[in-house]
N, C-alpha and C positions, 0 to 999 in steps of 0.2 A: 607318641611322645618319645623324644630322644632320651638316651641315658642321662645326659646332662640335665635335661628338664625334669626327669623323674627324681634325680638326686636333689635338685633344687627344691622340688615340691616336698621331699622328705626332710628337708632341712640339712642336707649333707653337703651343700655348697658345691665346690669344684672337686670333690673327691672322685676317685676312680673306683671301679668295681673291685679291682685287685687290692686296693688299699683298705677295704672294709671287711675282707674275708675273715680275718681273725681279730678284728677290732670290737671288743665287747662294749665299748662306749656308745656304739650305734644301735644296740639291741632294743632300745625304746622306739626306734624308727624302722629298723630293718632286721628281721629275724633270720639269721644264718645258722648253719649247723653248729658253728662254734658257740653261738648264743644258747641253743638248746642244750648242748652238752654242759655248759657252764651252769645253766639254771638248775639242772637236775643231777649234776655231778656224775654224768655218764662218761666213763672212760672209753677210749677207742677200743673197738672189738679186736680180739686177737685169735679167736677160735671159731670153728664152724663144724659143730657136731653133725654127722650125716643124718639125714632124715628130719632136719629141724628148720626147713625153709619157712619164712614168713608168708602166710597167705594173704593176698589183697583181693577183695571183691571189687569188680568193676562191671559196668553194664553198658551195652551198646545203645541203650535207649537215651535219647536226648534229655538233658544237656550233658549226660555222661558219655563216655566213650573209652578209647584206649590211649595208652601213652605213645609217645613218639621217641624213637631211639636217639635221634639227633639231639633232642632236647635234654635227654638224660646225659648224653656224652658231654654236651656243653656245660651242664650243671656240674658234672664230676670234674671236668677240667678246671673250672673256675673255683669251686668250693671244696672239692674232695679229690685232689689229684692222685691220692693213693688208691682210688678206685679205678681199675683199668677201663679204658675206652671199650665200648661194646658190652659192658656188664649189663645184663638184662634179666627180667623175670622169665621163668619157664611158663609157657601158656598151657592152661587147663581150660579147654574150650567147652562151653555148655550151650547147647542148642545153637551151635554154629557161631559162637562168639569169636571175634577175631582181634588180634593184636600182634605187633604194634600197628599204629595207624600211619597213613601218609600225612605230611605236614598240614595240609589244608583240612584235615578231619581230626586233628588232635584234640583230646579232651584235657582241659585244664585240670579237671578233677583227678584224672589218672596220672598226669604228669606230676601234680602236687604230691599225691600219695607216695610215689616212688622217690621223688626228690627229698621228701621228709624222711622216709623210712631207711633208705640205703645208708646214709651217713651214720645211723645208729646200729644197724644190724651187720653191716659188712665186717668181716668176710663171709658171714652167713649169706645164704641165697634167698631169693624170693620167688613166689609163684603168683601169677595173675589168674584169678578164677573169673574168666570173662564170659558173662552171660549175654546172650542175644534174645531178649524176651519178646521181641516184636512190640505189640501194643499192650502187653500184659505186665503184671507185677513180676519182678525177677526173683523174689526171695524163695518161693516154693520151688521154682525151677532149680535154683541153686541147692536147696536142701534135698530135693529128689536126687540130684546128681551125686551128692556125697554120701547119701545113706539110702540104700535100696529099700529098707524097711519102712521108710516114710512115704514112699510113692503111693501106696494104697492102704495105709493104716487108717484106722478109725479112732477118733477121739472127739468128745463133745458133740456127737451126732454128725460129724463131718468125715467123710471117707475120701481120701485122696485129694487131688487138685480140685479146685472150684473153677470150672471152665471159663466163666465170664471174668474171673480175676486173674487166673494163672495161665490160661490157654491150655492146649493139649500137653500131655506128658511127653517130654522129649528125651531127656537122659534119666536113667534110673540106676543109681549105684555104680556108675562106671568111672567116677572120678574120685581119686583118693584124697581125703582131706588133710590139711596141714594141722599142726598143733595149735596154732593161733591164726585168727582171721581178723583183718582190719576192714571195717565196712563204713564208708563215708556216704551213706545214702539211706533215706527213710521215707515213710509216708505219715499219715495221720490216723489216729484211732477212729475218729468219727466216720471215716470213709470205708471201713471194713467191718463185717459182721464180728461180734464178739467171740462167737464160737470158732470162727476161722482163726482169729488171733490167738485163742487159747490153745488150739491144736498146734499151731505153728510154734508157740512159746514152749509147749511141752517138748517139741523136737530140740529146741535150744537147750532145755534142761538135760535131755538125753546126751547131747553132744558134750555138755559140760561134765557130766558124770563119766564120759568116756575119755576125759583128758583134753578136751578142746576148749580153748578160750575164745569167746566171740566178743569182739570189741566194736561197739557202734558209736558213731557220732550222734550227739544229742540233737543237733540242728542249729540253725543260725537265725532263728526268728523269735527269740525270747519266749514270751508266753503266747504269741500269736500276733505278728506284725502285718497288718493288711497291706502296707505299701510294698512288701516283698512279693506277696502272692495272695489273692483273695482266698484261695483254699487253705492258706496257712493262717488266716485271721482268727480272731477269737470267736467263740461260739455263742449263738443265741440260745434261749431256753429250749429250743427245738433240737438242739444238739448238732447244728451245722453252722459253719461260718456265715456271717451275714451282717448287714448294716446294724450298728448299735450293739453288736455282740460284745459281751464283757466277761464271759466265762473262759478261763484259760484253756487254750488248745493243747493237745497232747500228741506226741509222736508215736509211731508204731514202725517196726517192732522194738523201738528203743526203750519203751516202757515195760517190756517183758522183764520179769524179775530174774531171768536166767541168763541175761546178757550183761556185759559190763559197758556202761554208757559214759561217754566222755564229753565234758563241757569245755569251754575255752577260756583262757586267761590272757593277760597282756602285762608286759613291763610298762609301767606308767610313764607318760611323757616326762622327760627329764630325770627319770630314775635309772636304776642299774640292775644287773642280774644278781646283785648281792642284797637287794631289797625285795621283800615279799611282793608278789604279783597281785593284781586285782582281776575281777571278772572282766572279760573282754566285752566291750560295747562301742558301737559307733552309731549314734542316733542319726547322723546325717545320711548314712547309707542303710539305715534300718537293720543293722546287723547287731546281734547280741547272742550270747550263749543260751540255747534253749534248755528249758527244764520245767518240771512241774510234777503233777501227781496223776497217775493213771485213773481213768474212768472204767477200766476193764479189769485190772488186776489189783488185788488188795495188797496192803503193805506186807512184805515178807518178814518173817521173824528176824532174819539177820540184820535188818535195818530199822526194826521197830523202835528201839531206843533213840537212835539218831534222828528219825523223823519226828518222834514225839518231842524231843528237845527243840527242834526247829520250830514246830508249830507253837510250842509254849513260849519260846524266847525270841524267835527270829522272824516271825511272819509279819511283823511291822503293821499290825492292824488290819491285814487282809481278812475278809470274811471267808469262811469255808462252809462246805456242805459235807455230808458224810454218807457214803454209799453210792454204788454205781447207778442206782435208780433215782437218785435225788439231785440230779444235775441242776445246779443253780438255786437250790432251795435256800430260802431266807437270805437271798442276795449274795450267796457264796460264790466265789470265783475259782475255787479249787477243791478237790476231793481230799479231805483230811485223812481218809482211811485208804487212800490209794497208794500204790507203789511209787516212791519218789525217785526221781532221776534228775541229773546224771549222778553216777556213782563217784566219778573222779573227774579230773580236768588236766589240761596241759596247754601250752602256749598255742594261741590261735590268731595272732595278729601280725601283720607286716611281714609275711614270709616271702623271702627272695625266691623268684621262680623264673625258669626259662620256659618259653612257650613259642611254638612255631619258629624255631631257629634263632630266637633272640631273648635277651633279658626282658622280662614282661613286667617288671616292677614288683609290687607287693600284693599278696593275697591274704585275705582274712577267712577264718572259718573253723568250725569244729572239725572240718575235713583235714586240717593240718594237725589238730590236737590228737585225733584218733590214731593215726599211724605212729605218733610218738609213743603213746601208751602201749599200743600193741607191740611195737618194737622192743620196748623195755621188758615186756613179758616174754618175748621171744629170746632175748638175751638171758633172762633167768632160766628159761627152759634149757638153753644151750649148756649152762653150767650144771643143772640138775641131771640132764641126761648123761653128761660126761662123768658125773659122780655115781652113775648107776641108779638114779632115781627116775620117777615118772614125770611127765609134764604136769604143770600145776592145774590145768583144767579150769573149772569155774572158781574164780578168785574172790568173788564178792564177800562171802562169809569171812574169809581170812582178813580182808582189808577192813571191814567194819569192826572186826574184833581187835584190830591193831591199827587204829587210825594214825598213830605216831609215825608210821613209815611213809606218810604223805605230808606235804607242806600245806597246812591249812590256809585257805584264802578267805580273808574276812572283810574285804572291801569290794565295792562295786555292786552292780546290779544287772539284771537283764531288762529288756523293754517290755512295757505293758501293752494293752490292747490298742491304745491310740498312740500315734507317733509322738515320740519324745516324752512318754510317760514311763514310770517305773513299774516293773512287774515284781519279781522277787528280789530280795537283797541278800548278798553274801553275808555270812555271820560266822561266829565261832562254831566250830564243828561242822557237821554236814549241812548243806543247804542245796536247794534246787536250782542253783546257778553254777556252782563249781564243785558240787559233790563233797567228798572228803578232802579234796585238794589235789595238788600236783605230785608227780612221783619224786621220791628221794631215792635215787638208784641204789646207793650203798645200803640203806636201810631195808628196802624191799628185797634186795638180794640176800641180805642176812636173814630176813624173816623166812623167805621161801626155801633157802638152802637149809634152814634149821628144821623144816618140816619133813616128815617121812617121805 
């Protein structure tokens, strides 16, 4: 589709790409760096404290891959001319992961991550933690590489990697972690042993306590949308996706209580950046912000009040069950005693993107929202480190204790188990669609700069 056809489809008529770069009136149809900065009051970056690069997780397993430098250059030239041509992440290769990619093997996922993150963090730098997992899950390979103590540790009866899930141990502690990681990739709880997930989650807890912030995308399938992928559909009483399944599916490791999980929002059609956003949803393409309640992890104390308030006031008549062993009991579709996610949200609709050497139109997904939130945390760390303070690390308890530093999103919903049905609905306070809300950069900066 030509640029003219794409703009006509978006309702932008005969506009040129150059004419929309700083035009905030188009943010309901085309999300640019200017839109993101206006939505969340993010000023241009002016400093780059040494040792505070933003880490971005990528995987060479399909459909993910590595970014393409020409795509970044064209994006910078069009939307962020203050970023020099050739600006690129430093490669941290895990198990032979490679980046950048040739044009015919470019990953839209990776291109999107860096095209979203750089306008926020620059002149700070980035690093790409590129995992080549083969046919296996990439997450334990990633964790092994950044923490040698995890490689052969024992927890919940599991020691080291599980070969049929993780493959052989490749890298062990030879890659230095960054203070913040943005991860736009996940799996599902039902597909992995609970003890495996608990051991892995404990490692995320350890990283948080050591000053690392791990930011995950909640997913793009609502509560389980079968037209996206059968494996991501809702669950049957047997605990697996299948025909007629009506129990809400849950992501992993996004439901681990020691990561910060990000949902997606949108500027409503005909609205502006000065009006509150709503939950991102596109029933035609079966896209919506994923969220729900874990069937492995109990509600953590830091979010207990917020979850209780949603169940009492915002669940909109949805039946629930309680406990990890009571899946679907009494017609329940979600676990009222589980860890709720996402924690927060950010824009996830209509992102202007360059791919394979040309403007590729717009992209939706929590994969756009996640590098926004991770970049905001990285900017906060930049100021804290410059002031002689430590990185913020695990931010969830501080955010739930101070929800006013986020913009509450109270409208919209995600999709239910059948196409064009409603799952959870956004409401006042925390909800399992948009979490506590979107970042208010000045308020978040003030909160975290005021902490020891």
